[in-house]
C-alpha positions, 0 to 999 in steps of 0.5 A: 728603429730605422736603419742606421748607416755607419762610417767606420774610421780607424787607421788599422784595417784589422780594427775596421774589419773586426767592427764590420764582423761584430756588427754584421748580424745587427739588422738595423745597422749597416756599414756605409763606408770606411776611412783610415784617417781624419781627412778621409773621414771628413771627405766621406761624411760629405759624400756618404752622409752617414747617420753615425760615425765610429771614430778612433782618436789617434790617427795620422794626417788629421786626428780624431778630435780635429776631424769630429770637430769639423764633421760636427760643425758641418753636419750636426745631424751626424752622430759621432762616437769616439772609439778609442783605447785611451782611458782618459776622462780629459780626452772624453771631455774633449771629444764630447765638447768637440761634438761627439755624443759617445766615448767607448773604449776598444776594450769594451764588449760588443754589447757595450758598443751596441748599447752606446749606439742605441743610447746616442740614437735615442738622443742620450750621451754615452760614456764608457763604464770604464771612465768616471762619467761624473768627472768627464761631465765636470771637466766638460762643464768647467771648460778644461777642454778645447774652448777652455785654453784661454787664448787671446784674440791675437793668439788665435790669429797667430795660431791660425796663421801658423797652422796655415803655414805662415812663418814668423816673419809672414805673421808679423807682416800680415798682423803688422806687429814686430817679429819678436812679438810674434815669437812671444805669442808663439811661445805662449801658445805652445805653453798654453796648448802643450804643443811641441811643434807646428803640427801640434799647433795645427791640430789645435787650430782645427779643434778650436774651429780656426781652420775650415774644412778644405784647409 
């Protein structure tokens, strides 16, 4: 197979160093760059155009799911494997719907990671053996992920404005609706998304594609 240029994305330097060491003797793989958060990952994808991204999901500034959503939408040719310690079929389904083509647990063996890379390069989806693959695909197919949260058009408008930093009064003026109506929409959004603050709502806005790459 032709050479595959990798971007390693993890907020822990030791994890990135470990991955570099694990992959150093694989002739068809080369590490093109490293990023320590989701925002940096998006910027480096723009600059480096890697073939494949190994991405952690729990990171500061912009979480992995939000970052891979942006990357998959902007550069669909870039393959993305979620590399995480989170053992969750729901999270795996969310990552796949957002644009990942693989989900690998950090506890897995080197051989498993290499197999994942080989499979996604061959055009197949890889789900770690530590997860129930059938359940992951069922959750993804049933819409119990980012696109399946059931937001109304107005709720999506409110979510986007909140994520952009608008206060409730600003949202009311922009959408020409009452302040109490905005407050009701915001409460409904927090319940539907299990969001506890504006930062959580911003992450969901990225996942749902409501915010552009430069926002």
